[in-house]
matplotlib code that plots the C-alpha trace (Angstrom):
import matplotlib.pyplot as plt

x = [-0.1, 3.1, 1.6, -1.7, -1.6, -0.8, -4.2, -5.9, -3.8, -4.9, -8.3, -8.4, -6.7, -9.1, -12.2, -10.7, -10.4, -13.8, -15.1, -12.7, -14.5, -17.9, -17.1, -15.9, -19.0, -21.2, -19.3, -20.0, -23.8, -23.7, -22.3, -24.9, -27.4, -26.3, -26.2, -29.9, -30.9, -29.4, -31.3, -34.4, -33.7, -33.4, -36.5, -38.5, -37.8, -39.7, -42.7, -46.0, -46.6, -48.3, -45.5, -42.9, -44.7, -44.8, -40.9, -40.1, -41.9, -40.1, -36.7, -37.6, -38.1, -35.1, -33.3, -34.8, -33.6, -30.1, -30.0, -31.4, -28.5, -25.8, -27.3, -27.2, -23.4, -22.7, -24.3, -22.6, -19.1, -20.3, -21.2, -17.8, -15.9, -17.7, -16.9, -13.5, -13.0, -14.9, -12.5, -9.5, -11.0, -12.2, -8.6, -7.1, -9.4, -8.4, -4.6]
y = [-0.1, 2.3, 4.1, 5.3, 8.6, 8.7, 10.0, 7.1, 4.5, 6.1, 6.2, 2.5, 1.8, 3.7, 2.0, -1.4, -0.9, 0.6, -2.6, -4.7, -3.6, -3.8, -7.5, -8.5, -7.3, -8.9, -12.1, -12.0, -11.3, -14.3, -16.5, -15.6, -16.4, -19.8, -20.6, -19.3, -21.6, -24.4, -23.8, -23.4, -27.0, -28.5, -26.5, -27.8, -31.3, -31.3, -29.5, -30.2, -30.2, -26.7, -25.1, -26.8, -25.2, -21.7, -22.2, -22.9, -19.8, -17.9, -19.5, -18.9, -15.1, -14.7, -16.6, -14.0, -11.1, -12.6, -12.9, -9.4, -8.2, -10.1, -8.4, -5.1, -5.8, -6.9, -3.9, -1.7, -3.2, -2.6, 0.9, 1.7, -0.1, 2.0, 5.1, 4.3, 3.3, 6.2, 9.2, 7.1, 6.4, 10.2, 11.2, 8.7, 10.2, 13.6, 12.9]
z = [0.1, -0.3, -3.3, -1.3, 0.4, 4.1, 5.0, 3.0, 4.8, 8.3, 7.4, 6.3, 9.8, 11.8, 9.9, 10.2, 14.0, 14.3, 12.4, 14.7, 17.8, 16.3, 15.1, 18.6, 20.0, 17.5, 18.1, 21.9, 21.0, 18.5, 21.1, 23.6, 21.0, 20.2, 24.0, 24.0, 21.2, 23.0, 26.1, 23.9, 22.4, 26.1, 27.1, 24.1, 24.8, 28.0, 27.0, 25.4, 21.6, 21.7, 23.6, 21.6, 18.7, 20.2, 21.2, 17.6, 16.4, 18.8, 17.7, 13.9, 14.7, 16.4, 13.6, 11.1, 13.3, 13.3, 9.6, 9.3, 11.6, 9.5, 6.3, 7.9, 8.8, 5.2, 3.6, 5.9, 4.6, 1.0, 1.7, 3.5, 0.7, -2.0, 0.1, 0.1, -3.5, -5.1, -3.8, -5.1, -8.5, -8.8, -8.0, -10.5, -13.4, -12.6, -13.2]

ax = plt.figure().add_subplot(projection="3d")
ax.plot(x, y, z, "-o")
ax.set_aspect("equal")
plt.show()
């Protein structure tokens, strides 16, 4: 990356640092969610069919929310990438 301007390299470092912190927090949340799913499965095994069905629906809703969260994180990464690339492409076209 020695051809990149210093300000750009620093901006990348700072952004990756922010993303690393967010990723660590998300990993912690995902670990807690996986633990919750394990507990739900154990709980479902000891319940009536109606309760098992309700717990399955709840589990499905949480799974959907997790997938939405992951999609949001992915789209944020795409947005960040575009914001980093466009100024560089624009400055290259000017030269």
